[in-house]
Backbone as CSV, one residue per row, in Angstrom:
resi,resn,N_x,N_y,N_z,CA_x,CA_y,CA_z,C_x,C_y,C_z
1,MET,129.094,112.941,133.956,130.389,112.242,133.601,130.037,111.668,132.233
2,HIS,130.966,111.924,131.262,130.817,111.369,129.845,130.931,109.829,130.029
3,PRO,130.210,108.946,129.371,130.035,107.554,129.376,131.320,107.049,128.922
4,VAL,132.221,107.629,127.996,133.537,107.028,127.470,134.516,107.185,128.646
5,ALA,134.388,108.081,129.461,135.414,108.109,130.652,135.064,106.954,131.716
6,SER,133.771,106.660,131.922,133.400,105.646,132.883,133.739,104.297,132.204
7,LEU,133.861,104.159,130.929,134.163,102.871,130.350,135.647,102.482,130.179
8,GLN,136.444,103.596,129.950,137.857,103.061,129.811,138.113,102.169,130.394
9,ALA,113.323,111.966,120.574,111.992,112.472,120.396,110.863,111.416,120.650
10,ASP,109.974,111.406,121.262,109.055,110.325,121.221,108.967,109.667,119.754
11,VAL,108.696,108.371,119.926,108.622,107.568,118.696,107.256,107.974,117.844
12,GLY,106.234,108.331,118.707,105.041,108.674,118.123,103.998,107.762,118.443
13,HIS,102.820,107.738,117.879,101.687,106.911,118.222,101.980,105.527,117.774
14,SER,101.851,104.554,118.603,101.882,103.170,118.109,100.949,102.739,117.211
15,PRO,101.143,101.882,116.175,100.217,101.386,115.062,99.090,100.731,115.841
16,THR,97.986,100.974,115.176,96.715,100.330,115.787,96.499,99.039,115.142
17,VAL,96.380,97.974,116.060,96.196,96.623,115.413,94.960,96.043,116.134
18,ASN,94.198,95.473,115.185,92.901,94.741,115.621,93.361,93.228,115.540
19,PRO,93.666,92.693,116.859,94.206,91.300,116.954,93.171,90.326,116.344
20,VAL,93.829,89.235,115.847,93.141,88.054,115.347,92.481,87.345,116.546
21,PRO,91.247,87.100,116.551,90.589,86.278,117.623,91.342,84.937,117.738
22,PRO,91.460,84.349,118.954,92.110,83.023,119.042,91.526,81.990,118.230
23,GLU,90.314,81.949,118.042,89.594,80.922,117.167,90.201,80.920,115.722
24,HIS,90.510,82.186,115.344,91.053,82.189,113.951,92.554,81.713,113.896
25,LEU,93.304,81.945,115.053,94.658,81.496,115.008,94.718,79.991,115.062
26,PHE,93.867,79.304,115.819,94.039,77.910,116.047,92.876,77.184,115.483
27,ALA,92.179,77.697,114.375,91.156,77.001,113.784,91.676,75.801,113.041
28,ALA,90.903,74.827,112.787,91.254,73.573,111.883,91.432,74.044,110.533
29,PRO,92.282,73.245,109.792,92.437,73.624,108.418,91.014,73.666,107.642
30,ALA,91.088,74.536,106.689,89.871,74.599,105.855,89.629,73.466,105.058
31,ALA,88.269,73.173,104.658,88.068,71.999,103.900,88.536,72.431,102.499
32,SER,88.697,71.330,101.640,89.032,71.366,100.216,88.327,72.360,99.587
33,GLY,88.887,73.320,98.917,88.160,74.281,98.101,87.693,75.474,98.876
34,GLU,87.702,75.409,100.204,87.236,76.505,101.155,88.453,77.381,101.508
35,GLN,88.259,78.665,101.467,89.307,79.554,102.043,88.835,80.305,103.269
36,ARG,89.704,80.414,104.214,89.248,80.910,105.564,90.183,82.244,105.634
37,HIS,89.538,83.350,105.793,90.093,84.574,106.034,89.945,85.092,107.325
38,ALA,91.151,85.386,108.114,90.961,85.884,109.441,90.675,87.514,109.262
39,THR,89.969,88.049,110.137,89.661,89.467,110.121,90.902,90.286,110.603
40,TYR,91.715,90.931,110.044,92.883,91.634,110.540,93.186,92.743,109.759
41,SER,93.350,93.983,110.526,93.782,95.184,109.974,94.929,95.863,110.694
42,CYS,95.687,96.531,109.968,96.970,97.156,110.715,97.110,98.502,109.951
43,SER,97.358,99.460,110.873,97.582,100.729,110.453,99.152,101.043,110.542
44,MET,99.798,101.151,109.248,101.348,101.130,109.354,101.676,102.615,109.461
45,ALA,102.819,102.824,110.278,103.375,104.108,110.500,104.898,104.086,110.002
46,ARG,105.470,105.184,109.741,106.825,105.296,109.347,107.496,105.962,110.508
47,PHE,108.816,105.370,110.961,109.541,105.864,111.967,110.919,105.981,111.480
48,HIS,111.631,107.150,112.013,112.998,107.270,111.724,113.866,106.373,112.768
49,LYS,114.880,105.718,112.211,115.536,104.866,113.058,116.193,105.606,114.284
50,SER,116.571,106.841,114.087,117.146,107.686,115.316,116.015,107.816,116.373
51,ASP,114.764,107.895,115.927,113.708,107.966,116.989,113.599,106.554,117.645
52,ILE,113.771,105.448,116.942,113.654,104.151,117.628,114.811,104.021,118.546
53,ALA,115.990,104.404,118.203,117.190,104.256,119.007,117.002,105.146,120.387
54,ARG,116.527,106.311,120.169,116.207,107.154,121.359,115.194,106.603,122.306
55,SER,114.127,106.022,121.647,113.159,105.324,122.515,113.640,104.173,123.206
56,GLN,114.512,103.413,122.584,115.110,102.279,123.105,116.046,102.667,124.363
57,LEU,116.876,103.674,124.065,117.798,104.086,125.140,117.094,104.740,126.225
58,GLU,116.163,105.541,125.907,115.458,106.300,127.095,114.732,105.266,127.998
59,THR,114.073,104.287,127.405,113.492,103.240,128.033,114.386,102.451,128.943
60,ALA,115.519,102.148,128.359,116.501,101.399,129.087,117.002,102.261,130.314
61,VAL,117.215,103.523,130.132,117.717,104.263,131.212,116.581,104.357,132.299
62,SER,115.394,104.555,131.892,114.189,104.542,132.952,114.114,103.213,133.759
63,ILE,114.257,102.129,133.062,114.304,100.764,133.650,115.383,100.630,134.616
64,PHE,116.582,100.997,134.322,117.763,101.009,135.030,117.683,101.929,136.329
65,LEU,117.283,103.124,136.020,117.219,104.032,137.204,116.079,103.664,138.275
66,ARG,115.198,102.902,137.778,114.004,102.437,138.769,114.397,101.076,139.392
67,GLY,115.645,100.569,139.030,116.074,99.428,139.700,115.377,98.144,139.180
68,LEU,114.888,98.224,138.041,114.091,97.022,137.549,115.072,95.980,136.682
69,ASP,114.542,95.429,135.745,115.079,94.164,135.130,116.422,94.634,134.369
70,ARG,117.410,94.297,134.771,118.856,94.594,134.138,119.046,93.907,132.816
71,SER,118.450,92.664,132.674,118.496,92.031,131.287,117.837,92.852,130.231
72,ALA,116.597,93.523,130.655,115.900,94.369,129.676,116.791,95.570,129.422
73,VAL,117.523,96.064,130.327,118.400,97.228,129.979,119.467,97.017,129.169
74,ILE,120.074,95.806,129.254,121.118,95.313,128.383,120.671,94.972,126.871
75,THR,119.470,94.438,126.849,118.907,94.166,125.519,118.449,95.421,124.801
76,LEU,117.837,96.363,125.530,117.403,97.585,124.936,118.682,98.521,124.551
77,ALA,119.554,98.520,125.435,120.833,99.372,125.042,121.628,98.693,123.881
78,GLY,121.670,97.419,123.858,122.386,96.721,122.712,121.636,97.013,121.361
79,ALA,120.243,97.075,121.355,119.600,97.254,120.226,119.711,98.646,119.686
80,ALA,119.761,99.678,120.793,119.987,100.997,120.415,121.434,101.228,119.800
81,SER,122.408,100.624,120.385,123.729,100.691,119.832,123.917,100.332,118.410
82,GLY,123.088,99.278,118.002,123.248,98.654,116.724,122.770,99.831,115.594
83,ILE,121.833,100.611,116.025,121.446,101.690,115.189,122.212,102.837,115.367
84,LEU,122.665,103.289,116.521,123.376,104.459,116.840,124.743,104.451,116.099
85,ASP,125.338,103.302,116.221,126.641,103.096,115.621,126.735,103.458,114.217
86,THR,125.715,103.092,113.327,125.689,103.475,111.910,125.328,104.924,111.808
87,LEU,124.415,105.380,112.546,124.021,106.942,112.493,125.230,107.773,112.844
88,VAL,126.114,107.475,113.756,127.161,108.067,114.043,128.205,108.375,112.902
89,ARG,128.348,107.065,112.297,129.326,107.101,111.189,128.802,107.773,109.881
90,GLN,127.443,107.763,109.755,126.808,108.506,108.684,126.886,110.034,108.807
91,ALA,127.044,110.323,110.193,127.248,111.833,110.389,128.709,112.322,110.377
92,GLY,129.598,111.305,110.060,130.970,111.617,109.911,131.778,111.867,111.183
93,LYS,131.283,111.195,112.283,131.870,111.310,113.613,132.352,109.944,113.934
94,GLU,133.188,110.032,115.044,133.658,108.775,115.343,132.831,107.941,116.402
95,ALA,132.424,106.614,115.996,131.639,105.871,116.718,132.417,105.229,117.880
96,PHE,131.703,104.804,118.916,132.443,104.167,120.009,133.354,103.025,119.703
97,VAL,132.787,102.224,118.700,133.659,101.042,118.196,134.974,101.475,117.684
98,ASP,134.947,102.415,116.864,136.040,103.026,116.206,136.988,103.631,117.255
99,TYR,136.459,104.362,118.257,137.304,104.922,119.259,137.903,103.756,120.169
100,ALA,137.265,102.609,120.371,137.827,101.553,121.029,138.947,100.890,120.200
101,ARG,138.706,100.842,118.929,139.740,100.281,118.052,140.904,101.085,118.193
102,ARG,140.881,102.443,118.178,141.945,103.371,118.172,142.868,103.234,119.569
103,VAL,142.000,103.048,120.592,142.701,102.907,121.914,143.451,101.507,121.864
104,TYR,142.800,100.522,121.323,143.482,99.220,121.233,144.782,99.306,120.407
105,HIS,144.762,100.090,119.347,145.971,100.220,118.521,147.076,100.841,119.289
106,ALA,146.659,101.967,120.091,147.738,102.692,120.916,148.298,101.831,121.992
107,LYS,147.601,100.827,122.465,148.059,100.061,123.501,148.764,98.778,123.099
108,VAL,148.333,98.281,121.908,148.839,96.888,121.407,149.706,97.108,120.118
109,GLY,149.396,98.060,119.358,150.207,98.292,118.140,149.646,97.924,116.775
110,HIS,148.391,97.289,116.821,147.736,97.181,115.627,146.181,97.291,115.905
111,THR,145.441,97.523,114.845,144.030,97.929,114.854,143.275,96.529,114.520
112,PRO,142.418,96.151,115.388,141.584,95.077,115.005,140.545,95.208,114.124
113,LYS,140.115,94.201,113.262,138.970,94.436,112.390,137.760,94.936,113.150
114,ARG,137.095,95.774,112.382,135.898,96.527,112.917,134.775,95.542,113.297
115,ARG,134.469,94.603,112.514,133.397,93.708,112.756,133.662,92.756,113.893
116,SER,134.831,92.147,113.954,135.239,91.285,114.947,135.313,92.065,116.307
117,TYR,135.834,93.264,116.306,135.916,94.056,117.548,134.589,94.484,118.051
118,ALA,133.888,95.007,117.043,132.349,95.259,117.570,131.667,93.977,118.243
119,HIS,131.923,92.883,117.770,131.345,91.605,118.353,132.053,91.379,119.677
120,HIS,133.312,91.642,119.863,133.903,91.479,121.074,133.443,92.363,122.209
121,ILE,133.139,93.644,121.826,132.685,94.675,122.754,131.135,94.054,123.029
122,ALA,130.382,93.744,122.166,129.013,93.299,122.507,129.152,92.036,123.446
123,LYS,130.082,91.270,123.206,130.180,90.112,124.124,130.581,90.467,125.487
124,ARG,131.438,91.366,125.634,131.988,91.836,126.876,130.930,92.553,127.832
125,ILE,130.087,93.276,127.068,129.005,93.939,127.787,127.670,93.255,127.947
126,GLY,127.685,92.002,127.624,126.532,91.039,127.668,125.567,91.183,126.698
127,VAL,125.626,91.874,125.685,124.673,91.918,124.619,124.437,90.668,123.878
128,ILE,125.464,89.952,123.463,125.388,88.778,122.741,124.770,87.700,123.544
129,ASP,124.978,87.641,124.795,124.416,86.538,125.692,122.886,86.835,125.897
130,HIS,122.467,87.993,125.524,121.067,88.359,125.685,120.274,88.243,124.360
131,LYS,120.925,87.789,123.365,120.166,87.737,122.024,120.530,86.386,121.175
132,HIS,121.495,85.652,121.696,121.971,84.500,120.891,122.084,83.275,121.715
133,LEU,121.636,82.143,121.192,121.872,80.825,121.809,122.214,79.930,120.693
134,SER,123.523,79.653,120.482,123.707,78.624,119.412,123.656,77.237,119.784
135,ARG,123.581,76.447,118.840,123.332,74.985,119.224,124.354,74.404,120.087
136,ASP,125.588,74.832,120.085,126.634,74.321,120.865,126.753,75.071,122.253
137,ASP,126.037,76.051,122.485,126.081,77.028,123.680,125.381,76.259,124.873
138,SER,126.006,76.488,126.022,125.282,76.048,127.198,124.040,76.924,127.354
139,ASP,122.966,76.233,127.885,121.715,77.041,128.173,121.810,77.843,129.425
140,THR,122.933,78.060,130.104,123.046,78.862,131.348,124.309,79.592,131.071
141,VAL,124.297,80.945,131.783,125.486,81.663,131.526,125.663,82.540,132.837
142,LYS,126.900,82.789,133.315,127.173,83.616,134.456,127.429,85.013,134.026
143,LEU,126.634,85.895,134.684,126.673,87.388,134.302,126.618,88.235,135.448
144,ASP,127.434,89.350,135.493,127.222,90.316,136.578,126.240,91.378,135.889
145,LEU,125.024,91.199,136.031,123.908,91.992,135.417,124.079,93.415,135.722
146,GLY,124.406,93.800,136.889,124.525,95.200,137.296,125.639,95.816,136.572
147,LYS,126.816,95.325,136.514,127.851,95.990,135.895,127.680,96.146,134.320
148,LEU,127.084,94.847,133.748,126.798,94.898,132.285,125.812,95.799,131.889
149,ALA,124.845,95.984,132.710,123.753,97.084,132.458,124.402,98.555,132.294
150,VAL,125.266,98.775,133.234,126.007,100.130,133.185,126.801,100.167,131.949
151,ASP,127.643,99.086,131.737,128.440,99.049,130.563,127.659,99.320,129.171
152,ALA,126.589,98.529,129.071,125.862,98.515,127.907,125.082,99.981,127.622
153,LEU,124.650,100.569,128.651,124.058,101.951,128.721,125.285,102.820,128.287
154,SER,126.445,102.816,128.920,127.607,103.687,128.606,127.973,103.525,127.149
155,ARG,128.084,102.499,126.579,128.409,102.280,125.136,127.403,102.885,124.271
156,ALA,126.141,102.742,124.545,125.072,103.324,123.672,125.114,104.799,123.978
157,MET,125.198,105.207,125.103,125.178,106.634,125.408,126.221,107.393,124.829
158,ALA,127.363,106.733,124.666,128.555,107.521,124.025,128.190,107.989,122.659
159,ASP,127.631,106.933,121.805,127.227,107.158,120.528,126.031,108.238,120.488
160,TYR,125.045,108.106,121.418,123.984,109.087,121.385,124.386,110.500,121.719
161,ILE,125.282,110.633,122.550,125.802,111.866,122.916,126.703,112.607,121.688
162,ALA,127.384,111.712,120.965,128.147,112.087,119.838,127.173,112.711,118.761
163,LEU,125.877,112.286,118.721,125.011,112.584,117.670,124.136,113.919,118.286
164,ASN,123.731,113.838,119.540,122.687,114.670,120.059,123.002,115.628,121.248
165,GLY,124.291,115.395,121.731,124.635,116.183,122.941,124.179,115.390,124.303
166,GLN,124.232,116.124,125.329,123.886,115.605,126.634,122.844,116.412,127.398
167,ASP,122.081,117.132,126.754,121.208,118.033,127.350,119.835,117.454,127.703
168,GLU,119.509,116.295,127.046,118.173,115.750,127.257,117.997,115.161,128.727
169,PRO,116.878,115.319,129.297,116.637,114.773,130.749,117.286,113.371,130.941
170,PHE,116.870,112.463,130.095,117.250,111.052,130.421,118.821,110.882,130.361
171,VAL,119.460,111.635,129.393,120.809,111.577,129.309,121.608,112.057,130.485
172,ARG,120.989,113.329,130.975,121.622,113.885,132.063,121.353,112.948,133.340
173,ALA,120.302,112.407,133.468,119.923,111.430,134.620,120.869,110.319,134.625
174,PHE,121.196,109.724,133.426,122.205,108.594,133.545,123.520,109.169,133.906
175,LEU,124.001,110.183,133.358,125.330,110.848,133.668,125.454,111.289,135.069
176,SER,124.282,111.749,135.670,124.392,112.051,137.025,124.471,110.891,137.925
177,TRP,123.896,109.794,137.546,123.921,108.360,138.228,125.364,107.864,138.217
178,THR,125.973,107.926,137.028,127.343,107.451,136.978,128.353,108.367,137.702
179,TRP,128.100,109.620,137.736,129.048,110.528,138.417,128.971,110.222,139.873
180,LYS,127.636,109.992,140.447,127.607,109.719,141.743,127.914,108.238,142.134
181,ASN,127.823,107.298,141.419,128.025,105.951,141.748,129.382,105.324,141.383
182,ASN,130.196,106.120,140.419,131.369,105.584,139.991,132.564,106.605,140.425
183,ASP,132.394,107.377,141.375,133.391,108.328,141.983,133.891,109.125,140.809
184,GLY,132.897,109.939,140.229,133.055,110.813,139.192,134.376,111.635,139.135
185,PRO,134.643,112.322,140.198,135.985,113.122,140.285,137.129,112.317,140.048
186,ALA,137.341,111.123,140.687,138.442,110.377,140.506,138.590,109.865,139.124
187,VAL,137.375,109.471,138.513,137.468,108.920,137.064,137.795,110.041,136.257
188,MET,137.283,111.284,136.302,137.662,112.302,135.505,139.144,112.716,135.688
189,LYS,139.590,112.658,136.853,141.129,112.944,137.087,142.067,112.021,136.295
190,ARG,141.635,110.661,136.425,142.487,109.656,135.560,142.312,110.016,134.100
191,TYR,141.028,110.335,133.638,140.723,110.427,132.317,141.565,111.785,131.828
192,GLY,141.679,112.713,132.601,142.395,114.029,132.209,143.867,113.682,132.043
193,GLU,144.431,112.567,132.626,145.712,112.204,132.542,146.037,111.337,131.349
194,VAL,145.015,110.947,130.635,145.112,110.027,129.332,145.528,111.023,128.339
195,SER,146.553,110.459,127.363,146.987,111.272,126.159,145.802,111.719,125.214
196,ASN,145.834,112.676,124.535,144.854,113.101,123.655,144.545,112.112,122.630
197,ARG,145.669,111.419,122.215,145.352,110.272,121.121,144.563,109.183,121.585
198,MET,144.270,109.122,122.879,143.368,107.997,123.459,142.142,108.625,123.975
199,LYS,141.800,109.783,123.565,140.414,110.301,123.880,139.599,110.413,122.734
200,PRO,138.222,110.374,122.952,137.336,110.476,121.741,137.562,111.777,120.943
201,ARG,137.326,111.563,119.572,137.532,112.727,118.707,136.268,113.555,118.666
């Protein structure tokens, strides 16, 4: 089941890092005129942002399907969405945020500003609560982590599928889960009744 209906490549080798020994991290300040140099080396690698987003999303799906930390799922899916949104637009396709704005216009009569509506979506699916704590915010929050994890994955998956299709195993695994757990036939029946102007382009 396409994630929009339910909502209505390896990254490579990790850089090798020789960690700084604790005594170098917490050593006393050097005496006057003395310079203290920690032994540290790092092998930098170059990654394509699309590979990073894929890795984030694939990991999020794996965590989700294994019934593990829903907060980690939301955080990873939210990070992937931040990259995928731009990549979809660069490819000349309709990103999920723009689809949602178009649906809003069809229902309400005006189109919300992209930045504010993207923030609204991120707030609704729990991404904002997993990455920000303003000075005036409460340090506790009520969340339905199970539902939000599905929503955050669905939002990211919509943009991923727009770019890459739905043939990769982790994509098919998530779509299969949503079909089985969200009454796929009923959802698709309702989706089929929606006018074309309110469907993804």
